N, C-alpha and C positions, 0 to 999 in steps of 0.2 A: 539920446537913446543909446548910442554906442558905448558911452561910459558905463551905463547900467548893465549892458550885455556882457562886458568883459568880466566884472566880478562874478556875475551869475555863472558864466561859462567856467571860470576858475573854480568856483565852489563845486560845480559838477565834476570837474576833473579831480579835485581834492578828494571828494567822496569816492570816486572810482578808484583812485590810487589806494585809499584807505581800505576799501573792500578787497582789492587784489592783495594787499599786504596781509590782511587778516586771513584770507584763504591760504596764502603761501605759508604763513606761520603755523596755521592749524595742520596743514598737510605735512610740513616738516616735523612737527611734534609727533604726529601720528606715525610717521614712517621712521623716526629717528633710531629706534632700537636701543640696545645696550652695549653694542660692541663698537670699537674704534672704526671698523670698516663701514658699518651702517651710518655711524656719525659723520664720517668723511663723505660718504656718498650723498646723504641727505643735506649736509651742509653745503657741499659743492653745488648740488642741484638748486638749493635755496638761493645761493648767491647769484647763480646764473639767471634764475627766474626773476629775481628782484632787479637785476640790471636790465633785463628785457622789459619788465613793467615800467621802469624809469624811462627807458628809451621810447617805448610806446606812448608814454605820457608827455613826451616832448623834451626830456632831459638829454643834453648832449655833452659828452666829455670835452674838457678844455685843457690846454697845457697849463699845469700849475705854475704859479709864480714862486720863485725861491723863498720869498718872504712868507708865503702861505705855508710852505713845507716846514720852515723854521718855527713858525707860530704853532703849527700842528705838533711838532716835537715837544715844544715847551708845554703846550696844552695837554698832551698825553702824560708828561711828567707830573703835572698838577693833578690829573685824575688818579694816577697811581699813588702819589704821595697822600692825597686826601683819603683814598680808600684804605690805605694802610694805617693811617692815623685813626680813622673812624672804626674800622673793623680789621684788625691785624690778621685775621684768619680767613679773609674773603676767598683767597685761592683755595683753601681747603674746603670751604663750604661749596663752592662752585664745582670743585672736583675735576679740574682740567689737568691732564698730563697724558693725553693719548700718544701712542707711538705709531709710526715714526715721526720724529720732530719735523723734518722737511715737508712731509705731506700735510701735517697739521698746520704749519705756517702758511702753506699755499691755500688750503681750504679756509683758514681764518681770514686771510687777506681777501679772498673771493667773497666771503660772507660780509666782511666789513665794507667792501666796495659796493656790494649790492644794497646793504642797508643804508649806506650814506647816499647812494645815487637815488634811491627811492625817498628816503626821509628828508635829508638836507638838500637834495636836488629837486626832484619832481614835486613832491608833496609840499616842501617848504615854499617853492615858487608859486604854486597854485594857491596855497593858503595866504601867502603874502599879498598876492594880487586881490584875492577875495576879501581879506579881512585885516591886512596889515602885518607888520613884522612881529609884534608881540604875540598875535594869534598864531603865526607861523612857528615861532619857538614853542609855544604852549602845545599846539596840536602835534608837532613832530616829537616833542619830548614825551608826551603821554603815550603816543604810538610806540615809541622806542621802548619805553618801560613795559608796556603790555605785551609786545611780541616776545619778550624774554620769559614771561611767566610760564608758558607751557613746558619749557625746558628746565628752568631753574627754580620755579615756585614764586610765591608772592613775597617772600622775604627779600628778594632783590629789587622790588619796585622802588623803594626810596632811593637806593643807590643809583639805579638806572634812570630814574626821573631826574635826579641831580646831574648825572652825566649827560642826559639828553639836553638839559637846559644849557650846560656848558658847551656842548657841541653846537647847539643852536646859536649861542653867543659867538663861537668861533666862525660860524657861517655868516653871521651878520657883520662881524669885524673884517672879514677877508673878502666877502662877496662871492665865494665859491665853496666847493666841497673839499678842496685839497686839504685844508687845515683840519676839518672834522675827520676826514679819512685817516690822516696820519695820527691824530690824537687817539682816535678809536682803535687803530691798529696797535699803537704803543700800549694802550691799556689792556687790550685783549692778549697780546703777546706776553705781557708781564705776568699773566696768570701761570705761565709755565714755571717760572722761578719762584713765585710768591706763594 
């Protein structure tokens, strides 16, 4: 009976995390506005809210292993190279270059941490317990792609779905979120220059 209760509880947790993520993404999109200031404010609030959701769902930060950080750097390089080969103008399509740079880096890092804590942290673990690692990669990748639609449109779904699968693979390979966080941050920060 215990073995059956654990996957059922994990399924409920996964659904709750998905619902909270959907609400947070919708609120962010509605409040985002068109200026850098509103973008910074809503991005920062979004990142903080996602970290809170992840912690509430049971995720706890852990000290990253140096190997996970290195794998994340390499994984981020693969994302950037792949995106540039597939769509050399992705940076222009997404339209990132808000000023000032230091604030943008801080907010970007906060959003990345929040997204990864929720997706490859809390949601991944709950889905993995409920349905296995392949389902965890699939669910988190689809959620990753869909939360970006309100800000960037449907044209980013194929790229974000692929990136989500890659980040899920990094999560599986390293057993934690450090590698996906670093890879995601490298990819997002590269939009400043590309």
